[in-house]
N, C-alpha and C positions, 0 to 999 in steps of 0.2 A: 373555556374556563377563564381565560384572560378577560374576556368581555364581562363575565359575571363578577369577577373581582373588581374591575373598573367601575361597574355600576354600583357595587356596594361601597366602594371608596367614595364615589361622588355623593351617594346618599348620606353617608356618615359625615362628610364635609358639610353638606347642606344643613343637616340637623345640628351640627355644632355651631354653625353661623346663626341659626334661628335661636338657639338657646342663649346666645350672647346679646340678643336684642333686648333692651330695657323697655318695659311698658311705658308708654308716653301719652300724655294728655294733649290733644290738639290745641294749638294756640288760638285764642280768640282776642281780637282787638276791635272794640266797637266804641262809638262815641257815647259819652254819658249825657245827661240833660244839659250840661253847659257846653257840650260840643267837644270836650277833651277825650282823646282816645284812651281807653282803659283796657289794659291787658288782664285777663283772668289770672295769669301767672304772677301778677303784682300783689295779689291778695296776701295779707300778712297773717291771717288766721290759719290754724292748722287744717281745718276742714272747711270746704265751701260747697255749696250746691249751685250748679248752673241751672237756673230755672228759666225755661223758655215758655212764654205764654202769649196768647193773642187776646186783646181786650174784648173781642166779640165772641170768644169761645166760652160756652156755658160751663163746661167742666173746669176750665181755668178759674172762672169766677166763683164757682161753688167751693173749690178746694182752697182757694186763696186764704180765707181767714184761718184755716187750720195750719197752713204753712207759716203764717205770721205768728201763731202761738208757739210753734216749734222754734222759730227764730228767737222769740223773746226768751224762751227757756235756756237757750244755749249760746246766745250772742256774747256773753261775758266769759264763756268757757272755751272759746276757740273756734267759733262757727260763724261763717259769713254767707250772705246770699248775693250771687251775681245774677241779677234779674234781667232777662232779655225780653224786650218787647219786639214782637213780630208784627210789623205793620208799616203803613206809609206816613202817618201823621205823628210827627214828633210832638207837636202841640198837644194832641190828644193824650199821648204818653205822659207828658208833664202834668196834665190835669189829673190823671189817674194816680200818679205818684203822690201828689199833694193830697188828693181826696182819701187815699188809702193809707196815708202817713207812712210812706216807705223811705223816708230820708236816710234811715240808718242802713239801708241796703245799697249795694252798688247797682245802679239802674242804668242800663244801656239800651240802645235801640238798633235793631237790624232792619233797616228800611229796604234792603235788597231782596228780601223774601219775596217770592219763592226761589230766587236765583242766588241765594247767599252761599258763601263758603261754609258757613256754620252748619247748614243742613247736611252737607256731604261729609264734612270733617267728623261730625258726631253721629252720623247715620240717623238723623231724626226722621222717624217714620210717621209720627203724629204729634199734634199739639193738644194738651200741654205735654212737655217732656222735661225731665230733669236728670242731672248727673252729679253724683256726690264724689268729690275729689279730695284726696289726701294731698295737700299742698307740699308737705315735707317730702313725701315719697314720690310725688308727681304721678300718682296712679288713680285710676277710676275705681271706686270701691262700691258704687251703687248706681242703679239706673232705674228711672221711672218709678221711684218710690212714692207711695202715697204718704200722707202726713203721719199716720200711725207707724208705718215701717221706718220712716226717717227718724221719728222720735225714738224708736227702739234702738236703731243703729247708733244714733248719737249718744244715747244713754250708755250703751256698751262702750263706746269709744271715749267719752268725755267724763264719765262719772267714776 
C-alpha cells in the first residue's frame, strides 16, 4: 500500500508542476534585409503571424496575394507579419520583397534551412507554414491558417 501511495503522490506532484508551466512561443532571431537581427518577440503589434515560405513553392506563391489582403485589412488594428524566407539567396529574397511590395512586413531570412533552429522549435512539417501569435499573452493561437481562416480569426479578435 505504501508503494501505491508513493506512486500517487509522485503522479500528483508531476501534474501540479505541469499545470504551472506557462505556454511559450519559441524565440526567433533572424537577420532582416539590412542584416540586422530581428526578434519575433520585439513586435509591438498585439497579434502577428509568423509566415514561413519558400520562393520556389507554388502553394506559397498562390496564397501570397490573399495573405497580403488580410494584412492590409488589419495592419492598422494591431496585426503584423513576420515573414520568413527559407532559402540560400538573400539577394533573391530582397528582389521578392521589392517586387511584391512587402516593405511594411518584417522580412527575415533563414539561410540555414533545412538545418535551422526554426524548423525544430516550431515543428514545421511543410512549407508554407504559419503561426498566429498573441504577443501580449505570448501564446500561439493559430497554426497553418489559410487566408480565409486568418481573416475570420482576426475579425473576431480585432473588430
